[in-house]
C-alpha positions as CSV (number, residue, x, y, z in Angstrom):
1,M,12.4,-0.5,-13.4
2,N,10.6,-3.7,-12.4
3,S,8.7,-3.6,-9.1
4,V,9.8,-5.8,-6.2
5,T,7.6,-7.9,-4.0
6,R,6.9,-5.7,-1.0
7,L,6.9,-7.0,2.5
8,P,3.3,-7.5,3.7
9,A,2.3,-5.5,6.7
10,S,1.6,-8.7,8.6
11,S,5.3,-9.5,8.4
12,I,6.2,-6.5,10.5
13,P,6.9,-7.8,14.1
14,L,4.6,-6.8,17.0
15,R,7.5,-5.3,18.9
16,R,8.2,-2.0,17.2
17,N,11.6,-2.2,15.4
18,A,12.0,1.4,14.3
19,L,14.8,0.5,11.9
20,L,12.8,-2.2,10.2
21,V,9.7,-0.1,10.0
22,E,11.5,3.0,8.6
23,C,13.4,0.9,6.0
24,H,10.2,-0.9,5.0
25,H,8.2,2.3,4.6
26,S,11.0,4.0,2.7
27,L,11.3,1.0,0.4
28,Q,7.6,1.1,-0.3
29,A,7.7,4.8,-1.1
30,N,10.8,4.4,-3.3
31,Q,12.6,6.7,-0.9
32,L,15.2,4.3,0.6
33,V,18.7,5.7,-0.2
34,L,20.5,3.1,-2.3
35,P,24.2,3.2,-3.0
36,T,25.2,4.2,-6.5
37,L,27.5,2.0,-8.6
38,P,31.0,3.4,-8.4
39,E,32.0,5.8,-11.2
40,I,34.8,3.6,-12.6
41,A,32.4,0.7,-12.9
42,C,29.9,2.8,-14.8
43,K,32.5,4.2,-17.1
44,I,33.8,0.8,-17.9
45,R,30.3,-0.6,-18.6
46,R,29.6,2.3,-21.0
47,V,32.8,1.9,-22.9
48,V,32.7,-1.9,-23.1
49,N,29.1,-1.7,-24.4
50,D,30.2,0.8,-27.1
51,A,30.4,-1.2,-30.3
52,N,32.9,1.4,-31.7
53,A,35.3,1.2,-28.7
54,S,38.7,-0.6,-29.2
55,T,40.8,-2.3,-26.6
56,S,43.2,0.6,-26.5
57,T,40.3,3.0,-25.9
58,I,39.0,0.9,-23.0
59,A,42.5,0.6,-21.6
60,R,42.9,4.4,-21.6
61,V,39.7,4.7,-19.5
62,I,40.8,2.0,-17.1
63,Q,44.4,3.3,-16.7
64,V,43.0,6.6,-15.2
65,D,42.7,4.5,-12.0
66,L,46.1,3.1,-11.2
67,S,44.8,0.8,-8.5
68,I,42.3,-0.8,-10.8
69,T,44.9,-1.2,-13.5
70,A,47.3,-2.9,-11.2
71,R,44.6,-5.3,-9.9
72,L,43.5,-6.1,-13.4
73,V,47.1,-7.0,-14.5
74,H,47.5,-9.0,-11.3
75,I,44.4,-11.1,-11.8
76,A,45.3,-11.7,-15.5
77,N,48.5,-13.3,-14.2
78,S,46.7,-15.2,-11.4
79,P,46.2,-19.0,-11.5
80,L,42.6,-18.6,-12.7
81,Y,43.7,-16.8,-16.0
82,R,47.4,-17.3,-16.3
83,G,48.7,-17.9,-19.8
84,R,52.1,-18.9,-21.2
85,K,53.7,-15.6,-20.4
86,Q,53.5,-12.7,-17.9
87,V,51.3,-9.7,-19.0
88,D,52.6,-6.3,-17.9
89,S,50.1,-3.8,-19.3
90,C,46.4,-3.0,-19.2
91,P,45.9,-3.8,-22.9
92,E,47.5,-7.1,-22.5
93,A,45.4,-7.9,-19.5
94,L,42.2,-7.0,-21.4
95,T,43.2,-9.2,-24.3
96,R,43.8,-12.2,-22.0
97,L,40.7,-11.7,-19.9
98,G,38.2,-10.4,-22.5
99,L,36.2,-7.3,-22.2
100,K,33.1,-8.7,-20.4
101,T,35.3,-10.6,-17.9
102,A,37.3,-7.4,-17.2
103,Q,34.1,-5.5,-16.7
104,N,32.8,-8.0,-14.2
105,I,36.2,-8.0,-12.4
106,I,36.4,-4.2,-12.2
107,T,32.8,-4.0,-10.9
108,A,33.7,-6.5,-8.2
109,F,36.8,-4.5,-7.2
110,S,35.0,-1.2,-7.1
111,L,32.1,-2.4,-5.0
112,K,34.2,-2.3,-1.9
113,S,33.8,1.5,-1.7
114,T,30.1,1.1,-1.0
115,F,30.8,-1.0,2.2
116,T,31.7,1.9,4.4
117,A,30.0,3.8,7.3
118,K,30.8,6.6,9.8
119,S,29.5,4.9,12.9
120,P,32.2,2.5,14.4
121,F,29.5,-0.1,15.1
122,I,28.0,0.0,11.6
123,N,31.4,0.3,9.9
124,H,32.4,-2.9,11.7
125,Q,29.2,-4.6,10.3
126,M,30.2,-3.3,6.8
127,I,33.7,-4.7,7.2
128,E,32.4,-8.1,8.3
129,L,29.8,-8.1,5.5
130,W,32.5,-7.4,2.9
131,K,34.8,-10.1,4.3
132,H,32.0,-12.7,4.1
133,S,30.9,-11.5,0.6
134,S,34.4,-11.6,-0.8
135,Y,35.0,-15.0,0.7
136,V,31.8,-16.3,-0.9
137,A,32.9,-14.6,-4.2
138,A,36.3,-16.4,-4.1
139,L,34.7,-19.7,-3.4
140,S,32.1,-19.2,-6.2
141,A,34.9,-18.4,-8.7
142,I,36.8,-21.5,-7.7
143,F,33.8,-23.8,-8.1
144,A,32.8,-22.1,-11.4
145,N,36.3,-22.6,-12.7
146,K,35.8,-26.4,-12.3
147,L,32.3,-26.6,-13.8
148,S,31.7,-26.6,-17.6
149,G,29.8,-23.7,-18.9
150,F,30.4,-21.2,-16.1
151,D,32.6,-18.1,-16.0
152,P,34.7,-17.6,-12.8
153,D,34.5,-13.8,-13.0
154,R,30.7,-13.9,-13.4
155,A,30.5,-16.3,-10.5
156,M,32.8,-14.1,-8.4
157,L,30.5,-11.0,-9.0
158,A,27.4,-13.1,-8.2
159,G,29.0,-14.3,-4.9
160,L,29.9,-10.7,-4.1
161,I,26.4,-9.3,-4.5
162,H,24.4,-12.2,-2.9
163,D,24.0,-10.1,0.3
164,I,24.0,-6.7,-1.3
165,G,20.6,-5.9,0.1
166,I,22.1,-5.6,3.5
167,V,24.2,-2.5,2.5
168,P,21.3,0.0,2.3
169,I,20.0,-1.2,5.6
170,L,23.4,-0.6,7.2
171,M,23.6,2.8,5.4
172,H,20.2,3.8,6.9
173,A,21.2,2.6,10.3
174,D,24.5,4.6,10.0
175,R,22.5,7.8,9.4
176,H,20.0,7.1,12.1
177,I,21.9,5.1,14.7
178,G,19.3,5.9,17.3
179,L,16.8,3.7,15.5
180,I,18.6,0.6,16.9
181,T,17.2,0.3,20.4
182,H,17.3,-3.5,20.8
183,S,20.2,-5.9,20.2
184,D,18.1,-7.8,17.6
185,D,16.9,-4.8,15.6
186,L,19.5,-4.9,13.0
187,A,19.4,-8.7,12.5
188,E,15.7,-8.6,12.2
189,A,15.7,-5.8,9.7
190,V,18.2,-7.6,7.6
191,K,16.3,-10.9,7.7
192,Q,13.0,-9.2,6.7
193,L,14.3,-6.8,4.0
194,R,17.6,-8.0,2.5
195,T,15.9,-9.8,-0.5
196,D,13.5,-7.0,-1.5
197,I,16.2,-4.3,-1.2
198,G,18.8,-6.5,-2.9
199,L,16.5,-6.9,-5.9
200,E,15.8,-3.2,-6.1
201,L,19.5,-2.4,-6.0
202,I,20.7,-4.9,-8.7
203,R,17.9,-3.7,-10.9
204,Q,18.9,-0.1,-10.4
205,W,22.5,-1.1,-11.2
206,E,21.3,-3.0,-14.3
207,F,23.0,-6.2,-13.3
208,P,22.3,-9.4,-15.2
209,A,18.7,-10.7,-14.7
210,D,19.8,-14.0,-13.4
211,F,21.5,-12.3,-10.5
212,E,18.1,-11.7,-9.1
213,N,17.9,-15.4,-8.4
214,V,21.2,-15.2,-6.6
215,V,19.9,-12.6,-4.2
216,I,16.6,-14.5,-3.7
217,Q,18.1,-18.0,-3.2
218,A,21.3,-17.2,-1.3
219,E,20.2,-19.1,1.8
220,N,17.2,-21.0,0.6
221,W,18.9,-24.3,1.5
222,Q,15.8,-26.3,0.5
223,K,15.5,-24.8,-3.0
224,N,14.4,-27.8,-5.1
225,D,13.7,-27.4,-8.8
226,D,14.3,-29.2,-12.1
227,N,16.2,-26.3,-13.6
228,P,19.9,-26.8,-14.7
229,L,22.6,-25.8,-12.3
230,D,23.0,-22.0,-12.4
231,Y,24.9,-19.3,-10.6
232,S,22.5,-19.1,-7.7
233,D,23.2,-22.8,-7.0
234,I,27.0,-22.2,-7.2
235,V,26.7,-19.2,-4.8
236,M,24.5,-21.2,-2.4
237,I,27.2,-24.0,-2.3
238,A,29.9,-21.4,-1.8
239,Q,27.8,-19.8,0.9
240,L,27.4,-23.1,2.8
241,H,31.1,-23.9,2.6
242,S,32.0,-20.4,3.8
243,L,30.0,-20.9,7.0
244,I,31.5,-24.2,7.9
245,G,33.6,-23.6,11.0
246,T,32.2,-20.2,11.6
247,V,28.8,-21.1,13.1
248,D,27.4,-24.0,15.1
249,R,27.3,-27.0,12.8
250,K,23.8,-27.8,14.1
251,M,22.6,-24.5,12.5
252,L,23.7,-25.6,9.1
253,P,21.9,-28.1,6.9
254,S,23.7,-31.4,6.1
255,I,25.5,-31.1,2.8
256,C,24.3,-34.5,1.7
257,E,20.7,-33.5,2.2
258,L,20.7,-30.3,0.2
259,P,18.6,-30.6,-3.0
260,V,21.2,-28.5,-4.9
261,Y,23.7,-31.3,-4.5
262,N,21.5,-33.5,-6.6
263,K,22.2,-31.1,-9.4
264,L,25.8,-30.8,-8.6
265,A,26.2,-34.6,-8.6
266,N,26.0,-34.4,-12.4
267,H,29.1,-32.4,-12.4
268,L,31.0,-33.0,-9.1
269,Q,30.8,-35.2,-6.1
270,I,30.7,-33.8,-2.5
271,D,34.2,-35.2,-1.9
272,D,35.3,-33.4,-5.1
273,C,34.2,-30.1,-3.7
274,I,36.4,-30.5,-0.6
275,S,39.3,-31.7,-2.8
276,I,38.9,-28.7,-5.1
277,L,39.0,-26.2,-2.2
278,D,42.1,-28.0,-0.7
279,K,43.9,-27.8,-4.0
280,A,42.9,-24.3,-4.9
281,K,44.3,-22.6,-1.8
282,C,46.7,-20.5,-3.9
283,E,43.8,-19.4,-6.2
284,M,41.6,-18.6,-3.2
285,E,44.3,-16.5,-1.6
286,C,44.9,-14.7,-4.8
287,I,41.2,-13.8,-5.3
288,W,40.8,-12.9,-1.6
289,N,43.8,-10.6,-1.7
290,L,42.7,-8.9,-4.9
291,L,39.2,-8.2,-3.5
292,N,40.5,-7.1,-0.1
């Protein structure tokens, strides 16, 4: 496993935030409890990567989970992937979607099981985090579907994991709720540690290497480079659109001033983004419902 950039001691605030300190020390010692990738996602990954596996073999593995099977068939018939005729079975859905696409979709569906907690307060935070992440995932898929060279399912998964580093912090707080002694403790721990923990987690899950940049750049509004448009840019754009109307507009950067829009201008105009979202309400609702 690659090492992550550790938070320097000077970054720890003077006011003792026990949650932040414990999570930080546990991360440094490789002792922070990280959620495991759900079993169904691991099984699908293994069988999809098996060169000898056939579509029927993979379908048998998927069909053990009736909920996942139903969702896979549903999304194969959704506006994002809909073909000339309705598909009614798992093998048909796999044929339409493709195995890698199906793998990404199943991973996205199954991740919801990691967003749970026993404490009512922390469980509420988990629910809100999932709502936000799934909304960004849906927006990312819609934008990717309109951009040449990008896969909607991959963009959906990228959007879903952009804040995944927050989950282990919430899990730790859930087991040690007494560590939160100040109203800002949780927010401060998230701000300081979300990136390092998120990188550790997606490396443990063996997610695509470019997803690391998604975690790092999720809210780096002033990211400015000469690289081609990538999934981290799409997720950032989706993230910004997801926040419009939910927070004080003064707290958000102006869309026109974002460096990422200079890249996007080669593919879409700002007005096009708004138009896409207006026209894709049906697709958005479909993806949202499937994830939730």
